[in-house]
C-alpha positions in Angstrom: -6.1 -17.8 17.2 -8.3 -15.6 15.0 -8.7 -13.1 17.8 -4.9 -13.0 18.3 -4.2 -12.5 14.6 -6.8 -9.7 14.5 -5.2 -8.1 17.5 -1.7 -8.3 16.0 -2.9 -7.0 12.7 -4.6 -4.1 14.4 -1.2 -3.2 16.0 0.7 -3.4 12.8 -1.7 -2.0 10.2 -3.3 1.4 10.7 -7.1 1.5 10.4 -8.1 2.8 6.9 -11.9 2.9 7.5 -12.0 6.6 8.4 -11.7 8.4 5.1 -11.3 11.8 6.7 -11.0 14.7 4.3 -9.0 13.0 1.5 -9.8 9.6 0.0 -7.2 7.0 -0.5 -5.4 7.1 -3.8 -5.9 4.2 -6.2 -3.3 1.4 -6.1 -0.9 1.7 -9.1 1.2 -1.2 -10.3 5.0 -0.8 -10.2 5.1 -1.3 -14.0 2.6 1.5 -14.5 4.6 3.8 -12.2 7.7 3.3 -14.4 5.7 3.8 -17.6 4.4 7.1 -16.3 7.5 8.6 -14.8 10.5 7.1 -16.5 10.3 9.7 -19.3 11.3 12.3 -16.7 14.4 10.3 -16.0 15.3 9.5 -19.6 17.3 12.7 -20.2 19.7 11.5 -17.6 20.5 8.1 -19.0 24.2 8.7 -19.2 24.4 9.9 -15.6 22.3 6.9 -14.4 24.6 4.5 -16.3 27.6 6.0 -14.6 25.8 5.7 -11.3 25.2 2.0 -12.0 28.9 1.6 -12.6 29.5 3.1 -9.2 27.0 0.7 -7.7 29.2 -2.2 -9.0 32.5 -0.7 -7.9 31.5 0.2 -4.3 30.7 -3.4 -3.2 33.6 -4.7 -5.2 36.0 -2.4 -3.3 34.3 -3.4 0.0 34.9 -7.1 -0.8 38.5 -6.4 -1.6 38.9 -4.6 1.7 37.5 -7.6 3.5 39.9 -9.8 1.6 42.8 -7.8 3.0 41.9 -9.0 6.4 42.0 -12.6 5.2 45.5 -11.9 3.8 46.6 -10.5 7.2 45.5 -13.7 8.9 46.9 -16.1 6.2 50.1 -14.4 5.4 51.0 -12.5 8.6 49.4 -13.9 11.7 49.5 -17.6 10.9 53.0 -17.8 9.6 54.1 -15.0 11.9 55.7 -13.0 9.1 55.7 -9.2 9.2 57.1 -8.6 5.7 53.8 -9.0 3.8 52.1 -6.6 6.2 53.6 -3.5 4.4 52.1 -4.2 1.0 48.8 -5.3 2.6 48.6 -2.1 4.5 49.4 0.0 1.4 46.8 -1.9 -0.6 44.2 -1.3 2.1 45.0 2.4 2.2 44.7 2.6 -1.6 41.4 0.8 -1.6 40.1 3.1 1.2 41.0 6.2 -0.8 39.5 4.8 -4.0 36.4 3.8 -2.2 36.0 7.3 -0.7 36.4 8.9 -4.1 33.9 6.6 -5.8 31.5 7.0 -2.8 31.7 10.8 -3.1 31.1 10.7 -6.9 28.2 8.3 -6.4 26.5 10.5 -3.7 27.0 13.7 -5.7 25.8 12.2 -9.0 22.7 10.7 -7.3 21.9 14.0 -5.7 22.3 15.9 -9.0 20.1 13.5 -11.0 17.6 13.3 -8.2 17.1 17.0 -7.8 16.9 17.5 -11.6 14.3 14.8 -11.8 12.3 16.3 -9.0 12.4 19.8 -10.6 11.2 18.4 -14.0 8.5 16.2 -12.5 7.1 18.9 -10.2 7.0 21.3 -13.1 5.2 18.8 -15.3 2.7 18.0 -12.6 2.1 21.6 -11.8 1.5 22.3 -15.5 -1.0 19.5 -15.5 -2.8 20.9 -12.5 -2.9 24.3 -14.2 -4.6 22.8 -17.2 -7.4 21.1 -15.2 -10.9 22.4 -15.5 -12.5 24.4 -12.7 -14.9 21.6 -12.0 -12.0 19.1 -11.5 -10.1 21.5 -9.3 -13.2 22.1 -7.2 -13.4 18.4 -6.5 -9.8 18.4 -5.1 -8.8 19.9 -1.8 -6.0 22.4 -2.2 -4.1 21.1 0.7 -4.0 17.6 -0.8 -2.8 19.0 -4.1 0.0 20.8 -2.4 0.9 17.6 -0.6 1.1 15.7 -3.9 3.3 18.4 -5.4 5.8 18.1 -2.5 6.0 15.0 -0.5 4.3 12.6 -3.0 6.6 13.6 -5.8 9.5 13.3 -3.5 8.4 9.7 -2.8 8.2 9.0 -6.5 11.8 10.2 -6.9 12.9 8.0 -4.0 11.3 5.0 -5.7 12.2 5.6 -9.3 15.9 6.6 -8.7 17.0 6.0 -5.1 14.9 2.9 -4.5 15.9 1.2 -7.7 19.6 2.1 -7.0 19.4 0.6 -3.5 17.8 -2.5 -4.9 20.4 -3.0 -7.6 23.2 -2.2 -5.0 21.8 -4.9 -2.7 21.7 -7.4 -5.6 25.3 -6.6 -6.6 26.4 -7.0 -3.0 24.7 -10.4 -2.7 26.3 -11.6 -5.9 29.8 -10.3 -5.1 29.8 -11.3 -1.4 28.1 -14.6 -2.2 30.6 -15.4 -4.9 33.5 -14.7 -2.6 31.9 -16.8 0.1 31.4 -19.8 -2.3 35.0 -19.3 -3.4 36.3 -19.6 0.1 34.2 -22.5 1.3 31.2 -23.7 -0.8 30.0 -26.0 1.9 29.8 -23.3 4.5 28.2 -20.9 2.0 25.6 -23.5 1.1 24.8 -24.1 4.8 24.4 -20.4 5.5 22.0 -19.9 2.5 19.6 -22.7 3.5 17.4 -20.1 5.3 17.4 -17.7 2.4 13.8 -18.5 1.4 12.7 -17.6 5.0 14.3 -14.2 4.5 12.3 -13.8 1.3 9.0 -14.8 3.0 9.5 -12.4 5.9 10.5 -9.5 3.6 7.6 -10.0 1.3 5.1 -10.1 4.2 6.5 -7.1 6.0 6.8 -5.1 2.7 3.0 -5.4 2.3 2.5 -4.1 5.8 4.9 -1.2 5.3 3.3 -0.3 2.0 -0.1 -0.1 3.6 1.1 2.0 6.5 3.0 4.4 4.2 -0.1 4.8 1.9 -2.3 5.5 5.0 0.2 8.0 6.4 0.3 9.9 3.1 -3.5 10.0 2.9 -3.7 11.4 6.4 -0.9 13.9 5.6 -3.0 15.1 2.7 -6.0 15.5 5.1 -3.9 17.5 7.5 -2.8 19.8 4.8 -6.4 20.2 3.6 -7.6 21.1 7.1 -4.8 23.7 7.5 -5.4 25.2 4.0 -9.2 25.5 4.5 -8.9 27.0 8.0 -6.3 29.6 7.0 -8.0 30.5 3.8 -11.2 31.2 5.7 -9.6 32.8 8.7 -12.0 35.8 8.7 -15.0 33.6 8.7 -13.6 31.3 11.4 -12.9 34.3 13.7 -16.3 35.9 13.0 -18.0 32.6 14.0 -15.6 32.1 16.9 -14.6 28.7 15.6 -10.9 28.9 16.4 -11.0 26.2 19.1 -13.0 23.9 16.8 -10.6 24.3 14.0 -7.6 23.6 16.3 -9.4 20.5 17.5 -10.0 19.4 13.9 -6.4 20.0 13.1 -5.2 18.1 16.1 -7.5 15.1 15.3 -5.9 14.8 11.8 -2.5 15.1 13.4 -3.3 12.3 15.8 -4.3 10.1 12.9 -0.8 10.7 11.3 0.8 9.8 14.6 -1.1 6.5 14.6 0.0 5.6 11.1 3.6 6.6 11.9 3.6 4.5 15.1 2.2 1.5 13.2 5.0 1.9 10.6 7.6 2.0 13.4 6.2 -1.1 15.0 6.4 -3.0 11.7 10.1 -1.9 11.2 11.0 -2.6 14.8 9.5 -6.1 14.6 11.2 -6.9 11.3 14.7 -6.2 12.4 14.8 -8.7 15.4 13.1 -11.4 13.2 15.8 -11.0 10.6 18.5 -11.2 13.3 16.8 -14.4 14.6 16.9 -15.9 11.1 20.6 -14.9 10.8 21.3 -16.6 14.2 19.5 -19.8 13.0 21.6 -19.7 9.9 24.8 -19.3 11.9 23.9 -22.2 14.2 23.2 -24.5 11.2 26.5 -23.6 9.5 28.7 -23.9 12.6 28.5 -27.7 12.8 29.3 -28.0 9.1 32.3 -25.8 9.5 33.6 -27.8 12.5 33.3 -31.1 10.5 35.0 -29.5 7.5 37.9 -28.4 9.7 38.1 -31.9 11.3 
């Protein structure tokens, strides 16, 4: 069993033993990330508050649209009455238009805040790099610094703004849809939520694997940038020593390491989706008998 677990872990977790050109960045707690970078988002508190309002309205409208289908079944199909269909259709069209407007506002506001946040953060980090001593800059590879100013800061924006917004949106959806489900049939809702702890365990385990794979991919991306920067900055020396093929091979080696990390991340995500579907299927199979007894 130990050998099997080791083999499975080797398929899902990219090897981090090879340090390459850029060492792994230290692990930073989520609380520390917010403490460091929330000041850059503080000037946009009003826009963020408006975005949170959109986060609540979007799932509420979606729940109302789903409720329209219930009304079609209860008031049109079952009693075979076509009169209520008109106002239900008009209400659904109105909800669709309202949802489209709110969705557009949400997307545009998120993009506006995100781009402003990125600009301010990149400027602040670039100013910090400019103030470093020559000794500190010599210990850093230029390609890695450029990678941190571009992709790493983009990842920080995705976590601080987009990631938190997605998490809050998921929580609001769970509360709204769960509340509607309990309102319709609390016994069916309770049966369907029995496997919720299993969802949490799977998500927590796979999130650790994804986090490790993402960190390793970023480290290797920094190594690739460092190799490219060093080789191009010393192009005259490389050509004078006829080292072109060696530099290409070195660049390709670092690129292959990125491919390994990306494939490991893909394997993790591809395995997570069917496991979640399997848990959902188990939840449906458990709730079906309860539903049939309730109808009886």
